[in-house]
Every structure is written in C-alpha cells, then in structure tokens.
Backbone bond lengths (Angstrom), bond angles and torsions (degrees), N, CA, C in turn:
res aa  C-N    CA-C-N  psi(-1)  N-CA   C-N-CA  omega(-1)  CA-C   N-CA-C  phi
1 M - - - 1.454 - - 1.524 108.37 -
2 Q 1.312 115.32 135.12 1.460 120.94 177.96 1.526 108.62 -89.39
3 I 1.326 116.93 124.98 1.462 122.27 -179.09 1.518 108.77 -117.16
4 T 1.328 116.11 126.26 1.458 122.03 176.72 1.522 107.86 -112.15
5 V 1.324 116.56 125.01 1.460 122.23 178.15 1.515 107.58 -113.79
6 A 1.327 116.76 125.17 1.461 121.13 -177.77 1.520 109.51 -137.77
7 G 1.322 114.86 155.79 1.452 121.28 176.14 1.512 110.17 -124.87
8 K 1.314 116.11 136.78 1.465 120.60 175.84 1.524 107.15 -91.85
9 Q 1.315 115.08 107.01 1.464 123.01 -176.18 1.527 110.24 53.86
10 L 1.320 114.35 41.65 1.451 121.60 -176.28 1.526 107.88 -153.75
11 A 1.317 117.10 129.07 1.465 120.99 179.29 1.526 109.13 -80.33
12 T 1.326 116.01 138.13 1.462 120.51 177.48 1.526 108.61 -107.31
13 S 1.313 115.76 129.67 1.464 120.81 -177.14 1.525 110.79 -87.06
14 D 1.319 115.42 166.54 1.466 120.95 176.33 1.525 111.00 -64.81
15 A 1.337 116.57 -34.61 1.464 120.30 178.63 1.527 110.55 -64.99
16 L 1.336 116.73 -39.64 1.459 120.76 178.36 1.530 110.53 -66.69
17 R 1.330 116.61 -42.97 1.470 120.39 177.98 1.529 110.67 -60.73
18 S 1.314 116.57 -43.03 1.461 121.27 179.17 1.532 110.78 -63.36
19 H 1.340 116.29 -41.61 1.463 121.76 178.41 1.533 110.54 -61.66
20 V 1.333 116.42 -42.65 1.466 121.70 179.52 1.525 110.40 -65.16
21 E 1.329 117.32 -47.30 1.467 120.73 -178.89 1.524 111.40 -62.07
22 T 1.327 116.60 -41.85 1.462 120.59 178.82 1.524 110.75 -65.43
23 G 1.337 116.33 -46.91 1.464 120.81 -178.48 1.518 112.84 -62.39
24 L 1.330 116.97 -48.01 1.467 119.92 180.00 1.524 111.47 -68.41
25 G 1.325 116.58 -36.36 1.463 119.67 177.41 1.515 111.80 -62.32
26 T 1.328 116.75 -40.25 1.463 121.30 178.70 1.521 111.00 -65.02
27 I 1.337 116.18 -47.26 1.465 120.58 -177.41 1.523 111.30 -65.03
28 T 1.330 116.76 -49.48 1.465 119.03 -177.14 1.528 111.41 -69.56
29 G 1.323 117.32 -34.21 1.460 119.72 177.64 1.517 112.20 -66.88
30 K 1.324 116.21 -33.43 1.454 120.88 -177.58 1.529 112.28 -78.61
31 Y 1.346 116.34 -41.18 1.458 119.29 -172.15 1.527 114.75 -111.50
32 F 1.327 117.51 -30.09 1.465 119.00 -171.00 1.510 108.82 -158.27
33 D 1.322 117.40 93.28 1.463 120.51 -174.92 1.525 113.56 -87.60
34 H 1.341 117.83 11.29 1.457 120.99 179.83 1.526 112.72 -99.29
35 A 1.314 119.10 10.83 1.464 121.11 -177.69 1.526 110.02 -64.19
36 L 1.332 116.33 137.07 1.454 121.55 -178.05 1.521 112.33 -91.99
37 E 1.322 115.30 -47.56 1.459 118.52 -178.10 1.521 110.11 -153.96
38 A 1.322 114.71 158.42 1.456 121.22 177.38 1.516 108.56 -138.93
39 R 1.322 115.35 141.06 1.464 121.15 175.60 1.520 107.06 -121.56
40 V 1.322 115.99 120.69 1.458 122.58 -179.00 1.520 107.57 -115.40
41 T 1.329 116.25 121.93 1.460 121.63 -176.95 1.521 109.25 -120.85
42 F 1.328 115.46 130.99 1.458 122.03 177.43 1.520 109.24 -110.05
43 R 1.328 115.62 146.98 1.463 120.79 174.66 1.522 108.39 -152.17
44 K 1.317 114.98 158.87 1.460 118.95 175.10 1.515 108.22 -80.76
45 D 1.319 115.56 135.63 1.459 121.52 -179.89 1.521 109.42 -79.48
46 A 1.312 116.90 139.07 1.464 121.66 -179.94 1.526 109.90 -66.95
47 K 1.312 116.33 115.63 1.466 123.88 175.25 1.524 113.31 55.09
48 G 1.314 116.65 27.63 1.462 119.45 176.32 1.514 114.11 67.77
49 S 1.329 117.51 25.52 1.461 119.53 178.86 1.522 109.32 -66.64
50 N 1.300 117.29 163.65 1.465 124.18 179.48 1.529 112.29 61.76
51 G 1.302 117.98 28.79 1.449 121.14 172.43 1.507 116.40 79.95
52 G 1.306 120.45 17.28 1.453 120.21 179.39 1.503 112.56 -167.71
53 H 1.328 115.15 173.62 1.455 120.99 -179.98 1.517 111.86 -104.07
54 F 1.329 117.42 -7.81 1.462 121.62 178.78 1.527 109.13 -128.38
55 A 1.330 115.27 148.47 1.464 121.27 176.57 1.521 108.50 -126.24
56 C 1.316 115.98 147.71 1.462 122.43 179.46 1.522 108.85 -134.08
57 D 1.332 116.24 131.27 1.464 122.50 175.18 1.522 107.97 -116.00
58 I 1.328 116.70 129.10 1.462 122.06 176.18 1.519 107.78 -114.92
59 N 1.315 116.68 124.86 1.461 122.83 173.21 1.521 107.13 -118.50
60 L 1.322 116.26 114.38 1.456 123.02 -176.17 1.521 108.65 -111.44
61 H 1.329 116.76 119.91 1.461 121.93 178.87 1.512 107.72 -100.03
62 A 1.327 114.97 117.61 1.455 119.63 -175.47 1.519 112.98 -106.17
63 G 1.313 117.74 10.67 1.460 121.06 177.72 1.510 112.62 86.30
64 R 1.343 115.54 162.96 1.460 123.37 178.54 1.520 112.73 51.77
65 G 1.325 117.10 37.48 1.455 121.35 175.96 1.512 114.87 78.71
66 L 1.316 118.01 10.40 1.455 121.46 -177.46 1.521 109.72 -97.38
67 M 1.331 115.74 116.03 1.466 122.31 178.78 1.519 108.34 -120.61
68 M 1.323 116.19 140.16 1.449 121.58 174.88 1.511 108.41 -124.68
69 R 1.322 115.39 141.36 1.450 119.71 -176.90 1.518 109.18 -132.18
70 G 1.330 115.57 141.34 1.451 121.60 175.43 1.510 109.80 -140.18
71 E 1.320 116.01 146.88 1.463 120.91 -179.33 1.520 108.33 -134.43
72 G 1.335 116.11 141.55 1.449 120.50 179.11 1.513 111.88 -145.15
73 H 1.323 115.99 151.01 1.465 122.80 178.68 1.520 107.79 -128.73
74 G 1.330 116.58 139.52 1.447 119.54 -178.89 1.512 112.55 -160.50
75 P 1.333 116.51 172.67 1.465 120.63 -178.46 1.526 113.05 -70.51
76 D 1.338 116.89 -22.16 1.466 120.38 174.13 1.527 108.67 -138.60
77 A 1.314 116.43 168.49 1.466 121.46 -174.19 1.527 111.73 -64.04
78 M 1.334 117.70 -38.26 1.465 119.90 -178.72 1.521 111.43 -66.49
79 R 1.324 116.63 -41.31 1.476 119.86 178.61 1.531 110.36 -66.77
80 A 1.332 117.67 -39.27 1.467 120.97 177.09 1.526 110.07 -60.82
81 F 1.341 116.59 -41.43 1.469 120.10 177.27 1.524 110.78 -64.17
82 D 1.332 117.55 -43.65 1.463 120.51 -178.79 1.526 111.47 -58.94
83 I 1.332 116.81 -40.28 1.465 120.93 179.36 1.529 110.29 -67.95
84 A 1.335 116.83 -43.54 1.470 120.54 178.48 1.527 110.46 -64.36
85 A 1.327 117.19 -40.89 1.466 121.11 179.40 1.526 110.92 -65.78
86 E 1.323 116.84 -33.78 1.462 120.63 176.54 1.531 110.49 -63.42
87 H 1.349 116.56 -40.64 1.472 120.39 176.95 1.526 110.86 -62.79
88 V 1.330 116.69 -44.50 1.467 120.49 178.90 1.527 109.93 -63.88
89 G 1.324 117.15 -40.89 1.459 121.03 178.71 1.522 112.57 -60.83
90 K 1.343 117.01 -41.31 1.466 120.63 177.70 1.521 110.70 -63.16
91 R 1.321 116.11 -42.20 1.463 119.56 179.62 1.530 111.07 -66.18
92 L 1.323 116.79 -38.87 1.467 120.15 178.03 1.529 111.53 -65.82
93 R 1.338 117.22 -39.50 1.464 120.56 177.19 1.528 110.41 -61.54
94 R 1.360 115.42 -45.95 1.458 120.05 178.25 1.524 111.00 -60.68
95 Y 1.330 115.81 -43.68 1.463 120.78 179.96 1.521 110.74 -60.56
96 R 1.315 115.97 -47.20 1.468 120.02 -177.66 1.526 111.06 -63.77
97 R 1.334 116.43 -40.50 1.459 120.29 178.86 1.534 110.56 -63.21
98 R 1.332 117.24 -44.16 1.462 120.53 -179.74 1.528 111.72 -67.30
99 V 1.317 116.70 -37.84 1.468 119.45 177.74 1.519 109.98 -62.93
100 N 1.314 116.84 -43.13 1.465 120.01 179.43 1.527 111.58 -65.06
101 E 1.344 117.31 -37.67 1.460 121.04 179.53 1.522 111.93 -67.03
102 H 1.322 116.62 -33.25 1.461 120.39 -175.44 1.528 113.75 -100.16
103 A 1.309 117.81 4.66 1.465 120.15 -176.09 1.529 112.01 -61.24
104 R 1.319 117.31 -43.91 1.466 119.75 -178.40 1.522 111.92 -68.65
105 S 1.326 116.46 -41.82 1.467 119.06 -176.39 1.524 112.27 -70.46
106 Q 1.322 117.64 -22.11 1.458 121.02 -178.21 1.514 113.40 -102.87
107 A 1.312 117.92 7.39 1.468 120.53 -179.90 1.524 109.45 -63.41
108 G 1.306 115.28 127.13 1.456 120.60 178.08 1.514 114.97 88.81
109 V 1.333 118.49 -8.37 1.465 119.92 178.65 1.515 108.28 -84.23
110 R 1.293 116.10 123.64 1.466 121.44 -177.61 1.521 109.20 -86.17
111 D 1.321 117.49 139.54 1.464 122.83 178.13 1.522 108.48 -87.67
112 G 1.308 116.67 86.77 1.461 121.20 179.65 1.516 109.48 -80.69
113 A 1.301 117.24 117.36 1.460 120.74 -178.81 1.518 109.13 -98.40
114 E 1.306 115.45 129.60 1.452 121.78 174.49 1.518 107.06 -112.23
115 V 1.293 116.23 153.51 1.453 119.76 179.06 1.518 108.54 -90.88
116 L 1.321 115.66 127.71 1.458 120.43 176.06 1.517 109.32 -78.10
117 R 1.302 115.76 144.51 1.454 119.74 178.60 1.517 109.70 -91.78
118 E 1.319 114.84 153.08 1.456 121.97 -177.56 1.526 108.51 -102.81
119 Y 1.313 116.79 132.80 1.455 121.21 179.43 1.520 109.79 -126.52
120 V 1.327 115.17 142.07 1.456 121.50 173.85 1.514 106.38 -123.30
121 L 1.324 116.81 127.05 1.453 120.31 -178.92 1.522 109.43 -88.20
122 P 1.340 117.83 121.26 1.463 120.08 -179.98 1.524 110.77 -76.29
123 M 1.331 115.76 159.88 1.459 121.21 174.38 1.523 107.65 -65.01
124 E 1.332 117.68 139.46 1.454 120.85 -177.22 1.517 112.51 -73.17
125 D 1.314 117.57 -37.41 1.453 120.24 -175.43 1.514 108.35 -143.13
126 S 1.319 116.68 128.55 1.461 119.67 -179.49 1.510 111.65 -69.43
127 A 1.337 118.30 -18.09 1.463 121.22 178.12 1.522 110.82 -68.07
128 E 1.322 116.51 -23.40 1.462 119.30 179.18 1.520 111.87 -66.14
129 E 1.326 117.14 -26.24 1.458 120.20 -179.56 1.518 111.21 -65.97
130 E 1.322 116.91 -29.31 1.454 120.66 -178.36 1.517 111.43 -80.78
131 A 1.322 118.64 -20.99 1.452 121.62 -178.88 1.522 109.28 -70.06
132 P 1.332 117.33 142.62 1.466 119.74 179.05 1.527 110.51 -67.15
133 E 1.330 115.21 140.96 1.455 119.82 -179.56 1.513 109.98 -78.99
134 M 1.313 114.97 141.05 1.453 121.01 -179.92 1.518 107.85 -107.77
135 D 1.274 118.80 97.71 1.467 130.11 -178.64 1.526 114.81 42.67
136 G 1.318 118.18 28.95 1.460 123.49 169.06 1.517 116.05 71.55
137 A 1.334 119.77 -11.19 1.446 121.27 -176.79 1.523 112.57 -85.59
138 E 1.319 118.06 -16.13 1.455 121.89 -178.04 1.521 112.00 -66.49
139 H 1.329 117.92 -45.06 1.455 122.96 -175.27 1.524 109.78 -129.76
140 P 1.323 117.64 82.76 1.467 118.47 179.76 1.521 110.69 -68.20
141 A 1.302 115.50 151.08 1.462 121.06 179.12 1.524 109.67 -71.27
142 V 1.315 116.67 141.87 1.456 122.58 174.93 1.520 106.79 -99.74
143 V 1.316 116.33 119.44 1.454 121.64 -175.68 1.526 108.99 -106.82
144 A 1.311 116.39 127.10 1.465 121.21 177.84 1.521 108.95 -77.87
145 E 1.313 116.26 128.74 1.455 121.41 179.38 1.527 109.37 -90.59
146 P 1.325 117.58 154.60 1.471 119.74 178.82 1.526 111.02 -66.75
147 L 1.309 114.69 157.99 1.461 120.14 178.37 1.521 110.07 -65.35
148 G 1.308 115.52 149.05 1.455 120.30 177.48 1.510 109.52 -143.50
149 E 1.302 116.10 179.87 1.456 120.91 178.39 1.516 109.42 -102.41
150 L 1.299 115.76 144.91 1.454 122.61 177.38 1.527 107.28 -100.31
151 H 1.331 116.23 108.67 1.465 121.20 -176.26 1.522 110.49 -93.79
152 Q 1.315 115.64 150.67 1.456 121.54 174.18 1.522 107.04 -88.96
153 L 1.345 116.46 114.14 1.455 122.58 -174.45 1.518 110.22 -137.73
154 T 1.324 115.85 162.75 1.455 120.18 166.85 1.520 106.98 -84.71
155 V 1.319 116.38 167.71 1.464 119.95 179.88 1.527 110.04 -63.39
156 S 1.319 117.32 -39.31 1.465 119.51 -179.74 1.527 111.45 -67.47
157 E 1.347 117.97 -36.33 1.466 120.14 176.25 1.527 110.84 -66.39
158 A 1.328 117.16 -40.16 1.465 120.54 178.30 1.521 110.31 -64.99
159 T 1.325 117.09 -39.76 1.461 121.33 177.30 1.520 110.27 -63.59
160 M 1.323 116.75 -39.79 1.455 121.35 178.00 1.528 110.30 -62.67
161 R 1.337 117.57 -44.81 1.468 120.68 179.10 1.519 111.16 -65.31
162 L 1.332 117.45 -36.16 1.462 121.60 176.71 1.523 109.76 -61.11
163 D 1.325 115.95 -44.06 1.458 121.54 -179.71 1.523 111.58 -68.13
164 L 1.327 117.52 -44.19 1.463 121.26 -178.03 1.517 112.18 -65.22
165 A 1.321 116.50 -42.77 1.462 120.22 -176.56 1.515 112.11 -80.79
166 G 1.328 117.59 -17.35 1.456 119.97 -176.53 1.520 111.48 66.96
167 S 1.329 117.48 23.76 1.458 119.88 -178.46 1.524 110.33 -89.33
168 P 1.329 116.21 159.05 1.460 119.49 -178.78 1.529 113.41 -78.65
169 V 1.353 117.77 -22.14 1.464 119.95 -175.43 1.534 110.42 -153.03
170 I 1.339 116.04 146.91 1.466 122.90 173.99 1.533 107.16 -131.73
171 V 1.332 116.24 127.76 1.461 122.57 174.82 1.528 106.89 -103.91
172 F 1.349 116.97 131.83 1.459 120.26 -175.72 1.525 110.08 -151.67
173 R 1.325 116.26 164.08 1.468 121.56 173.36 1.525 106.67 -95.87
174 N 1.331 115.66 121.16 1.455 121.42 -178.72 1.525 109.28 -66.98
175 S 1.328 117.00 122.77 1.468 120.52 -176.80 1.526 111.79 -69.22
176 A 1.323 118.08 -22.21 1.463 120.59 179.81 1.526 111.97 -78.81
177 S 1.345 116.77 -40.80 1.468 119.77 -174.95 1.523 113.75 -108.97
178 G 1.341 117.62 -18.47 1.460 120.77 -177.29 1.518 113.70 79.26
179 V 1.325 117.54 5.04 1.464 123.12 -177.55 1.524 109.50 -98.13
180 I 1.329 116.62 148.15 1.464 120.91 177.53 1.523 108.87 -69.98
181 N 1.329 116.52 129.28 1.457 124.49 179.89 1.517 109.47 -124.87
182 V 1.332 115.46 167.33 1.459 122.54 178.71 1.523 108.49 -136.13
183 V 1.328 117.13 134.28 1.459 121.75 166.41 1.516 106.72 -116.79
184 Y 1.335 115.90 142.34 1.455 120.09 -175.98 1.519 109.81 -147.82
185 R 1.322 115.37 157.73 1.455 121.26 178.90 1.524 108.69 -88.89
186 R 1.320 116.35 120.65 1.465 121.68 -179.09 1.522 110.24 -80.61
187 Q 1.327 116.02 163.62 1.463 120.66 -179.45 1.521 112.04 -65.90
188 D 1.340 117.71 -26.48 1.463 120.37 179.41 1.529 112.69 -82.43
189 G 1.356 116.89 2.59 1.455 121.13 177.20 1.519 114.13 95.72
190 H 1.326 117.61 -15.55 1.459 121.03 177.44 1.523 109.65 -78.94
191 I 1.318 115.98 173.25 1.462 120.97 179.92 1.521 108.85 -110.07
192 G 1.341 115.78 128.64 1.457 121.83 178.20 1.516 110.20 -95.55
193 W 1.343 115.40 153.12 1.463 121.68 -179.61 1.514 108.02 -132.93
194 I 1.328 116.83 123.43 1.459 122.13 177.32 1.522 107.39 -107.38
195 D 1.351 115.25 119.20 1.461 122.02 179.74 1.521 108.41 -127.37
196 P 1.347 118.39 99.79 1.462 120.48 -178.60 1.529 113.12 -60.99
197 A 1.326 118.42 -24.17 1.463 121.27 -178.98 1.521 111.59 -67.19
198 S 1.327 117.89 -26.65 1.459 120.70 -178.20 1.521 112.13 -90.05
199 A 1.331 117.92 -3.07 1.469 120.61 -177.91 1.511 111.52 -79.87
C-alpha cells in the first residue's frame, strides 16, 4: 500500500511518518488487506477547536470505487492520527462484517460498471446575469461533478459505501431491479433511498 503523509503548513517528522505507516499497516492488515493507497494530511486546528490543536484527515482508497475517510483532533499530531485511524478502523470492521453477511446472497452477481455522464446546466437567460442578486439564494451555482462509475449494488451495499466514504450521496444500479437508484444522507441523520421503480 502506498502511504502519503503531508502537512498543511506543518512539517512532518520521520517519527510521525513511521507512526502513520505502522498504524495504517496494522489496521489494513487486520481488517482489509486490499487497500491500494492512503493519504494522511495533518494541519493545525484553528484555536484548538474540536478538542485539540492538531487535526488529521485519512483518505484510504481501497479500489473499485471504495473510499474510506477518517478525521481526528488531538493535542499532538500522533494523537490526532490515532483518533482518525480509530474511525477508519471502525468503518473497516463494519465493512468487513457486512461483506461477510452478504457474501452468499451476492455469489455470482457480476459488478458491471457503467460510466456516468457529466452534465452542466447552462444559464437559461443571459438577461438574468444583469439582474441584481438577492442574497445569493435565488440562483445557486450548478457545479459539475467529476465522472464516476455506476456500480451494480444492493441497497445495503450502497448504504455501506455511503457510510464508508462519508459522502452525501451514492448513485448505483440496483442489482435486484436493474434500475438506477440513489441513497443519500438526510438532514435528520437517517439515510434516504430513491427507487424510481417503486414510484
């Protein structure tokens, strides 16, 4: 596994790099030995918010569109990493448990990946640009997202990927119906599921 350790306006020592490599090696070896790469970023926390003076972000790429993210805050960089690594470890344990639970039901199902297309919505009328903006909420910007792959998953697998990646939304092809579905994190903390086939 390739591990990149970086600091944002912060020098990273050899001892810190060694601590990160050992910690991530232990976690991935124990729960998920297929990890491809990890990026660990350290930064100083603004005014010690979130319970510490240092923050650590871990982004672990495990292949096939699977990303895991962990964040930690602590009084020093090593403690911040330990907390972030603990979050990643919990997510990996959950992932491994769910994979084992669904192994029999998914035997023989092929993960057909389709490429999602990228769309940018143009402004409807150029005259709108001349109109004064009213506190920015009237015309929100439309941001084009990068291309991704559309995986064939069950709803529980998509929910698992949503949880592991910490992303707000996952678009996937439902393996049961073959229809494109969406799972997303709702504002109340629950997970929503959009299935056009049931409408």
